[in-house]
C-alpha positions in Angstrom: 94.8 128.4 -0.8 95.8 124.9 0.3 99.0 124.3 2.4 101.6 121.8 2.4 104.6 120.8 4.7 108.1 118.8 4.2 107.8 115.1 4.9 111.2 113.2 4.9 110.2 109.3 3.5 112.0 107.0 5.4 112.3 104.4 3.0 113.9 106.4 0.0 115.6 109.2 2.6 114.1 111.8 0.0 111.8 114.6 0.9 108.7 115.3 -0.5 105.7 117.9 0.0 102.7 116.4 1.8 99.2 118.1 1.6 98.0 119.1 4.9 94.7 120.4 6.8 94.7 123.6 9.0 92.7 125.1 11.3 89.2 123.8 12.4 87.2 121.0 10.7 84.3 122.6 8.6 81.2 121.9 10.6 77.9 120.4 9.3 76.0 123.4 10.4 78.9 125.7 8.7 78.4 123.6 5.4 74.9 123.9 5.7 75.0 127.7 6.2 77.2 127.8 3.1 74.9 125.6 0.8 71.8 127.8 2.1 73.4 130.9 1.1 74.3 129.6 -2.4 70.6 128.2 -3.0 67.1 129.1 -2.3 67.0 126.4 0.8 66.6 127.6 4.1 69.4 126.5 6.5 67.0 124.3 8.7 66.2 122.5 5.7 69.5 121.9 4.5 70.7 121.2 8.3 67.4 118.1 8.2 68.8 116.7 4.6 72.7 116.7 5.7 71.8 114.8 8.8 70.0 112.2 7.2 72.6 111.7 4.6 74.6 109.3 6.5 71.8 107.2 7.4 70.2 107.1 4.1 73.8 106.5 2.1 74.2 103.8 4.4 71.1 102.0 3.8 71.9 102.0 0.2 75.3 100.7 0.4 74.3 98.0 3.1 72.1 96.5 0.1 75.5 96.4 -1.6 74.5 99.1 -4.1 77.1 102.0 -4.6 76.1 105.7 -4.2 76.5 108.7 -6.8 76.1 112.0 -5.9 76.6 114.1 -8.8 79.5 116.6 -8.7 80.9 114.8 -5.9 81.6 111.3 -6.6 81.2 107.5 -5.5 80.5 105.9 -2.0 80.9 102.1 -1.7 81.3 99.6 1.2 84.6 97.4 1.1 85.9 94.9 3.4 89.0 94.0 5.0 89.3 90.2 5.8 91.3 88.7 8.3 94.7 87.3 7.7 93.0 83.3 8.1 92.0 82.6 4.3 90.8 79.0 3.9 91.4 76.4 1.2 88.0 75.9 0.4 85.9 78.3 -1.8 82.9 77.0 0.1 84.8 77.6 3.6 84.3 81.5 3.1 82.1 82.9 5.1 81.7 86.4 7.0 83.2 85.3 10.3 86.4 86.3 7.8 85.3 89.8 8.0 87.2 92.5 10.0 86.3 95.8 9.4 84.0 97.6 7.2 85.2 100.8 4.9 83.9 103.5 3.0 85.5 104.0 -0.1 85.0 107.4 -1.8 86.4 108.0 -5.5 85.8 111.5 -6.7 83.4 112.0 -9.9 85.9 112.7 -12.9 85.6 112.8 -16.5 88.3 111.1 -19.1 90.1 112.3 -22.3 89.6 110.7 -25.4 93.1 109.1 -24.7 91.8 107.6 -21.1 93.5 110.1 -19.1 91.7 111.8 -16.4 90.6 115.3 -17.3 89.0 116.8 -14.4 88.0 115.9 -10.7 85.2 117.6 -9.8 86.6 117.9 -6.0 89.6 119.4 -6.9 89.5 123.0 -8.0 91.3 123.8 -11.4 93.9 125.7 -9.7 95.3 125.3 -6.5 97.6 127.6 -4.8 100.3 125.8 -2.6 102.3 127.4 0.5 104.6 125.9 2.7 102.8 126.2 6.0 104.8 128.0 8.7 107.2 129.7 6.7 106.8 133.1 6.3 108.4 134.7 2.9 109.4 132.0 1.4 107.7 131.1 -2.2 105.8 127.4 -2.7 107.3 125.2 -5.2 104.0 123.0 -5.4 102.5 122.0 -8.7 99.0 122.8 -7.7 98.1 119.1 -8.1 96.4 118.2 -4.7 99.0 114.9 -4.6 99.4 113.4 -1.6 100.7 110.6 -3.5 105.2 110.3 -2.0 105.8 113.1 -4.2 105.8 111.5 -7.2 104.3 114.3 -8.9 106.9 116.6 -10.5 106.8 120.6 -11.9 106.7 123.9 -10.9 103.6 126.1 -11.0 101.5 128.2 -8.9 103.4 129.9 -5.8 103.2 132.4 -3.0 103.8 133.3 0.6 103.8 130.9 3.4 101.6 133.0 5.7 99.2 132.1 8.4 95.7 132.5 7.0 94.5 131.9 10.7 
């Protein structure tokens, strides 16, 4: 079950659904417990691996490589440059780098016509509920979209009761 709220886009003056998160963030320990419950690996071993995952991934990305986690997606570094460009190619330097970010692209498969068939991080069906509204039907399309409401369509519905 996923939740959305109604958001007014100031530019267009139109209302759109916006995906939201509720409750506390899932901790590494909770994630480790869920993973160890689904496998033969102990919680301690799972937590040991998870605690080193970020360090190992950043080491590979610092070498200019992307990191693909099968069933999850691909991670790579991107940079933001200062607004002061230079006129000559040879004058470009690392002094122009303002910040480093990690870009994540969920794993996906494509149909023959190149459209996206599946995204691993998105379940095939998501029931969307309007957050904070009792006994109202949600009209979300189950897409998980948070792209300024450009997706259309009806779909799964349910009550908006507080899950906590």
